[in-house]
N, C-alpha and C positions, 0 to 999 in steps of 0.2 A: 365567150359572151354567153350569158344565161338569158333565156327568153321564155316567157309564158304566153300561151294562147288558150282560149276557150274554144272547144270544138263541139258543135251541135250534132245530134244524130243525123246520119246521112251525109254530113259534110266531109269531103275528102280533104285531109290535112294538106297544107301547102308543102310541096316538095322543094326542099332547099338543099342543093348539093353541098356536102361538107358539114352538114348539121346532123346531130344524133339525138335520139330521145333519151333524156336522163331519167324521166319518170312520168307516170300518168296517174291521175286520180279521177275516176268517173263518179260524179255526183248523180247517181242514178236511182233506179227503181228497186234495187236489191243490193245487199252488201255481202262481202266475202273476205276471207283472209287474203292478204297481199300475196302476189306471186310474180314470177318473172315470165314475161310474155314478149316474144320477138326481141329479146335482148334488152329489156328494160323492166324495172319494177312497175307493177300495176296494182292499184288499190281501188276496189269498188265499195262505195259507201251509199247506204240507202238514205238519200237526201232529197230526192225529187218526189213530188206527189203525182205528177203527170209526165207524160212523154215530152211535152213541150218544155218542161223545166230541166231536163237532163242536159248536163254539160260534162265534157271531159276536159280537165285541166292538164295541159301538156307542157312539160318543161323540156326545152331543148338546149343543146350546147354545141359549140363548134370544135369539139374534140371527141375522139372515140371514148366510149364508156366501158367500164369494167363492172360486172355485177357480182353479187354474192348474197349469201344468207347467213345469219348468225343470231342465235338466241331468239328465234321467231321473227326477226327483222329481215326485210328484203331491201337491198340497197344497190345503188349504182354510183360510180364516181369517175371523175376525170382528174387531171392534174390539179384543178382548181376547186371543183364543186362535188358535194355529196348530196344525194337524195336518198331518203330512207323512209320506209312505211312499216307499220305494225298494226296489230289488232289485239285487243283485250276482250276475251269472250265474256258474255253476260254472266254475272254472278251476284251473289247476295250482297257482298260489299266489295268496294274497289280499291281501298287504300293500299293494301299489300300488293295487289296485282299491278296497280299503277306505279308504285315505287319500284317494283321489279322491272317493269317495262322501261321506265325512264332510266333506271340504272344501266340497263342493257344499251340504251341510246348513248349515254355518256361514256360507257366503256368502249363502244364501237368508234365514236368520233376520236377518242384518245388513241386507240390502237391504230386507226387508219391515218391519223394526223390531220384532222379537220377541226381545229380548236374553236372556230367561230360559228356556232349555230346562230343563224340570223332570222329564221322564220319557222314557226311550228303551228300545226293545226290539230285540233282534237274534236272529233265528231262523236258526240256522246248520246247514246240511246237513253231514253227515259230521264233526261237531264234534270227535270224538276220533280221527279217522283221520289218517294222515300226508298232507301235501301232496306235490307233485312233488319237493320237496327234502328230504323226510323230517321236516319240522317239523309238529307237530300243527296241524290247521286252526284250532282256537280260538286257539292261540298266534300263529299267522300273522295271524289277524284282529286280535287285540289289538295287535300291532305296528303295523299300519296305522292303527288307531283312535287309539292313543297318539300317533303322529306327527302326526295331524291336530289333536288337542287341543293338543299342544305348539306347533303353528304358529298356531292361531287363538284360543287362550284364554290368559288371564294365567297365565304360568308353567305352563301345561298342567294346571291344577288346578281349573278351574271346572267340575267334573263333577257331573251330576245322578244321580238314581236311575236304574238301568238293569238290564235282564236280558239275559244272553247264554246262550242255551239251544239244545239240539239241535233239529233239524227232520228230518222224514222225507224231505223232498225234497232237491233239489240247490241249490247256491248259498246266498245269504244274503238273506233278507227283513228289512227293518228299518223301523221307524216311530218317530215321536217327537211330543211335545207341547211347545209353547213358549208363553210368556205375554208380552204387551206391557207389562203393568204388574203391580201387586201386589207382595207381599213373598215372596221365596224364601229358604229356608234349607236347605242341604245338610247331612245329618246322618250322623255316623259312630257306630259301636257300640264302646264301650270294652272289650267282650269280644273284639274282633277288630282286627287291624291294618288300617288303611285299605287297600283293594285296590290303590290306586296306589302303595303302599309295599311290596308283596310282593317278596320276594327273587327273584333271577334263576333260581332252580330252577323257577319256574313259567313261564318263557319269557323271550325277549329284551326284551320290554316288559311291564310289569304291566297288569292290567285297569284301565280308565278309568271308574270310577263311584263314587258315594256309596252308602252303605247305605240311605238314604232321602232324600226331598226333601219339604219342607213348603211349600205354596203358600197364601198368604192372598190371595184375590181382591181386586181394586181396590175400595176403599170398603167392604169387609166387616169385621166385627168379628173379633178374633183367634180366637174359638171357632168361626168358620165356615171355618177353614183346612182344606185337604185334605192328607192325608199319603200319599205314594206310596212303598211299601216295595219295595226291590229284591229280585230273586231271592236267597233266603237259604237257606243249606245248613249242614251240620254242620262248620263251620270255627271253630276257636278259635285266637286269634292269627292265624297264617296257615296252620295245618295242618289237614288233614282228620282227623276223629276217627271212631272206630268204623267203619272201612271194611268190616267184615264183618257189620254189624248194621243192617238197615233200621229196626228198632224204635228203636234208640238214636240213629241218625242223624235220624230224624224228630223225636224228642224234643228233640235239641239244636237243630235248625232252629227248632222252635217256641219253645224257650227263648231263642234269639237274637232272634227277632222280639219276644217279650214284653219282653225287656230293652231292645231298641232303642227301643220306643215307650213305655216306662215313665217314671215321674216322674224318676228319678235321671238317666237318660241324656239325656232331653230338656232338663232344667235346665242341663246342661253346654253346651247350644246356645242358651240364653236363652229357652227355651220353658217357660212356667209350669206348664201342665197336661199330664200324661201320659195314656196310654191303656191299655186292656186288650185282649186278643185278641178279646173279644166286640164291640169297637167297630168291627172291620173290616166293611166292607159287601160287598166282592168279594175273592175269593181265587183264585189259579191255583196248581195243584200239578203238578209235573213229576216223574214216577216212571220210573226207568231200566228196571226189570224188571216185566213185567206181573203176574207172580205176587205181587208185593209190593203191588199195588193195594188189595186188601181191607184189609190192615193199615193202610195209609196213610189210606184213607178213614175207617176207624174212629177213628184218632188225630185226624184233622183235624176230623171232625164233633164230637168231644168238645171240641176246643179252640175251634172256631168254631161255636157253636150257631146254630140257626135264628134269624133269617132270612138269615144270611150265605150268599151265593151262591158256591158252590165249583165250579170247573171242573178236571178232571183230564186229564192228557195223558201217554201212555207214550212218552217220548223220552229221548235221552241228555242227560247233564248236562255242565257245562263242564269238570269233572275226571273222569277215568276211575274214580276211587275214590269218587265221590259217587253216592249212590243216590236222593236226593230233593232237590228244591228247591221253595221256597214263596215266593210274592210276594203282595202285597195292596194294598188301598186303604182308607183311612179317609176317608169323605166324608159 
């Protein structure tokens, strides 16, 4: 069983006999290269503006883990799951370095035998700023990522749920989860064009991700599946809407998630039972402007009632006209 918890500073993680840490990511006040600490991969990303925002995302499993390093990646795996983290140092352009990093990812999962990557995160410093050639850093990153997907996956389309979000530090931290077995379904939202079909106005290569990925663990019943929801914003079709309104953007983002996980959309992907927003167990919310935090907190707490655990971060979003982005897990 795979489980995720958010740990706040000073909180002692729950001790659960027979459970092991597969990986940790600290959304903190500084970033660093990933390393192995106390028998598990650890990535520190500069995502928090204040101590109160710091969260450690801890992934645990019910099997002993085995760790390793390869081509700059730090990883841990069990019989069923693989966690891996990496870091691309700050540089003038990112296409080549991103392609190389993602190639290492695909080669690792193939060598270790975890064919189903089901969730990826990319924490991108200076995401909306121009690179050394004048191309926005996010678009630069997307080009390298897309080239790796095209090289290593069937028709470049075997894309899982993912988040590409701004970071306060330099460079690009990334991490992902993969499964050796079980059933995986990548899910799109019929309110939105698939990201990998976005037109060229958004960059030389479109983003490479699905709107969500559903994973049913090996030997589990269908109702035990986990649903991993990508970073979701106020995009309808391929266009940003309500660029001047945090209130309306937050509402559209929530509506997009609600539709994505609902009965009608999931049935189009062969999934019988849909979900409601209250079914989410963990949520991360990224807000561009600190002054918008109170409004976003109120809207999200209304949409995701207790005991849903919500973490908030004041960072830039993948498009300069997006003000808020929301992701989550149903487990």
